[in-house]
N, C-alpha and C positions, 0 to 999 in steps of 0.2 A: 347725277350724270357727270361723267368725266371724259376727258379727251387727251390724247397724246399727240405729239407732233415730231416727225423725224425727217421730213423733206425727202421723200422717196424711199424711206425704209432701208437705207444702206446699213450694212453690217458694220459694227465698230471697227473691225480690222480692214474693211474694204478701202477706206479713204486714207489710211495711215501710210505716210511716205516710208519707203524702204531705204534706210540709211546704213544698212549692214555692211555693204561693200566698203564704204568710206571708213566706217568704224574699224573694220579689219585692217585696212591699210595703215590707219593711224596707230592702231594697236601694235602692228609689226614694227613701225618706226619707234614707238615709245619703248618697247621692250628692248630693242637694239641699243637705244641710248642708255637705258637703265644698266645694261651689262657694261657698256663702255665707261659710264660714270662711276660705277662701283669699283672697277679696276683703277680708274683715275684717282678716286678718293683714297684708296689703299696706298697707291704709289706716292701721292702728293701729301697726304695728311690734311687735306683741305676740308674744313667743316662745311663751307659753302657748297663745295662739290658733293660732299656726302649728303647735305640737306637736299640738294637738287636730285640726287640719286634716290633718296628716301621718298621725295615727292614723286619721282618717276615710278617707284614701286607701287605707291598708292594709286597712281594714274593707270598703271597696268591693270590692277584689280578693278579700278573704276570703269575702265573701258571694257573689260570683260563683262562687268555688270551691265553697262550700257548696251553691249552687243546682245546679251541675253534678254534684256528688257525690250530692245527693238524687235527681236525675234518673237517674243511673246505678244507684243502689241499688234502683230500682224495676224495673230490667230483669230478666227471668226468667233462671233458670239454663240453661246449655247443656252439651253434652257436653264442650266445651273449658273452660268456666268453671262448674264444678259448684256453686259458691256464688253464681253470678251476679256482680254487682258490689258485693256487700255491703261489701267492704273499702274501697270508694271513699270512704265517709264518714270513715274513719280517715285515709286519705291526705289528704283535704281539710282535716281538722282539723290535721294535722301541718304542712301548708303554711301555714295561717293562723297557727299558733303560732310558727313560725319567723319569719314576716314581722313579727308583733307584737313578738317579741324584738328584732329589728333596730331597729324604731322606738323601742322603750323605751330601748335602749342609746344611740341617737343623742340622744334628748331628755335623758337623764341627763347625758351629756357636755356638751351645749350649755347645759343649765341651770346646771351648775357654773361654766362660763365666764362666763355672764351675771351670776352673783352678784357677780363682781369688776368686770365692765364692763357695768353696767345701761344699756340705751338708754332714750330717752324713749318713753313709751307713750301713745297716744291713747285714753284710758280710755273715752270716750263710745262710740266705735266698738266697743271690746271688749265693753262691757256689752250693746249692741244685738245684736251677732252671737252673743254668749254665750247670751243668752236664746233666740234662734232655735234654736241647737243643743240647748239643754236641753229645749225643748218637743218637738222632733222626736225626740230620743232617748227621752224618756218615752213617746211614742206607740209607738216601736219595741219598748220593753220590754213594753208592754201586749200588743202583737201576738204576740210570741214566748212570753210567759207563758201566754196562752190557747191557744197551739199546741203545748204539750207540749215545753217547752224542755229537759227532762231525758231525753227519749226516746232520744237517742244523742249521741255525742261531737261529731258534726257540728253538731247544733242547740245543744249546750252551748257550742261554740266561738263560734257566731254570737251567742248570748245574752251570752256573756262580753264580746265586743267591744262590744256596744251598752251594757252596764252600764258598762264602762270609759269609753266615750264620754260617758255621762251624768255620771259622777263628774268626768271631765275638764272638762265644761262648767261644773259647779258650781265647780271650782277656778278656772277662768278668771274667773267672775263674782266670786268672793271676792277674787281678786288685784286685779281692776279696782277693786273697792270699797275695798280697803285703800289703793291708790294715790290714789284720789280723796280719801279721808279723811285720810291721813297724808303723802302725797307720797313714800312709800318705794317707789322704783322696783324694788327687788329682789323685791318681792312677786310680780312676774310670773315671775321665775326660780324662786322657791320653788314656785309653782303648777305650773310645768313639771316640777320634780323630783317633786312629789306625783303627777303623772300618770304619770311613769316608774315610781314605786314601785307604783302600781296595776297597771301593765301587766306588769312583769317577773315577780314571784313567781307570779301566777296563770297566766301564760303558761308558765313553767317546769313548773308542775304538770300543765298540759294536755299539754305536750310529752312529759313523762315517761310519761304515761298512753298516749298514742298510739304512742310508740316502743315501749313495752312490748307493745302489741298486735302491732305489726309484727315484733317480735323473737320473737313466739309465746311470751312468758313465761306462767307460770301465772297465771290470772285472779285478781284480788283476791278474797279471801274463800274461795278454794278451797284446802283443806289436803290435799295429796296423801297425806301420811302417814296422816291420819285416814281418808281414803277407802280407802287400802290396807288398813288394819286392819279396816274394816267389810266390805270385799269378802272378805278372807281368812277372816273369821269366819263366812261363809255355809256352809251344809252342803255337803260334798263338795269344797269348794275347798281345795287344798293350798298354793298359792302364787300371788302376783300380782307380775308384773314387767313391765318396759317400760311403765310407767305414765306417760302424758303428758296434759297438759291445756293448752289455749290458747284464744284467742278469734279467731273469724273477724272479728267487729266487736263493738262494745259491746252487751252483753246477749245475745250468742250464743256461750257457751262450748262447747267440744267436748272429748271425752275418749276416749282409747284405752288398751287394756291387753292384755297376754297373761295368761291365767288358766289355771293348771294345775289340773286336776280329776282325780278318781279314774278309773281305767280303766273301771270298771263303768258310769260315766255314758254312755259311748259304746256300750255293749252293751245296756243296758236302756232306751234312748231317753230318759234323764233329762236329757241335755244341753240341749235346748230350754228346759226349765223353769229350769235354772241360768242360762241366758242372760237369761230374763225377770227373774229375781231380781237379777242384776247390774245390768241397766238400770234397774229400778225403784229400786234402792238409790241410784244416783247421781242419779236424777231427783227423788227425793222425800225423801230422808233428810238433806239438807244445806241450809244457808241459801241457797247458790247452786245451784239445781237445774240439772243438766246433762242436757238432754233429747236431745242429739245425742251418742251414745256408740257406740263400736265395741269389741267384745271378741273376742279370738282364744282359743278354748278349746283347750287342749293336754293331751295325756296326759303323765305323768311321764317317759316315755321320749323324748318329742319334745324336751324341753329340752336334752338333750345334743347334738342336731343343730343347734341354733340358733347364730347368730353371737353374739358377746359381748353380754350384755344392757346396756342403757343406764342402768340404775339398780340 
C-alpha cells in the first residue's frame, strides 16, 4: 500500500511565480550596458572595462536562459512530464554558472598578465562608461530585489550576475580614478582581478547547489536519519527503509520510503491513519517541510520478498 501527498493537487506550474517581466527589463538594461562598455573598452583599452563587458555578454546569455527557464517553469504538468518543467530553472542556473566560471577564469589569467605588461588606459572614457554601467546595474538590482530575487535558484542566479556587474562597475571606476591620480597603470589589471575574485567563488557555490539538485542529492537542511527516527517512533511502525529525499527544483523537496507496519494494521483498517501520520510528520515536524511524500506500507513478511534495500 502506498500513498502520495500534494496538498490540493496543484499543478507544478500553478504556484510558480511569474518573474518574466522583471527579467525582460533587466535583460534590456544589461544588453544596453554591454554595447556601451564594448565601445568604451575599444576606445580606452581598459581590461577592467573589457572584463566587465565580457561579464555583461555572459549575463545577457544568462538572462536569456533565465527568461526561457522562467517561461518553461510556468507550463503545466503532463502525463509525460509529471512535474512540468519545474527543473528548467535549475538547468538554466547551471548553464549561467558554468558560463560565469569561464569568464571569471579568463579575466583572472589576463589580469595577471597585464600586471607585468600594463597598457596605456584612456581613463576619461573608462570613467564615463563605468558610470553608465553602474547606474544601469543599480536599476537592475532594484528591479530584481522587488521581484523576489530569492524565490528560486534561477532568480538568484540572475540577481547574482547583476550584483557582480555592479561591483565590477565600481572596480572599473576606482581603477580609473587611481590611474588619474597616481598614474599607476596596473590599477586596471588589479580591478580586473577583483572582478574575477567576485565572480568565481559565488559562481562555484551556485554551481555546487544546482548540480546537487540535478544529482538528486539530499536537500540542504533535511536530515534523513532524524526523519527515519521520527517515522520509526510512530505507533505500529516497525521499520523504515529505502528512505530517499531529493529536490525537483529549489523549494520543492520530495521524499519516499518503505515503511514496515504491524500486520494488524492491514486487517483492522488502521493503515490509512498511519499513512496520514507519516505524511504529517515529514510535512510539519521539520525545519524543511516535505509536502510531497510517498510511502509504501509493508507487512513484516513482505520485506523478505524485496530486492536488496538501498539503505
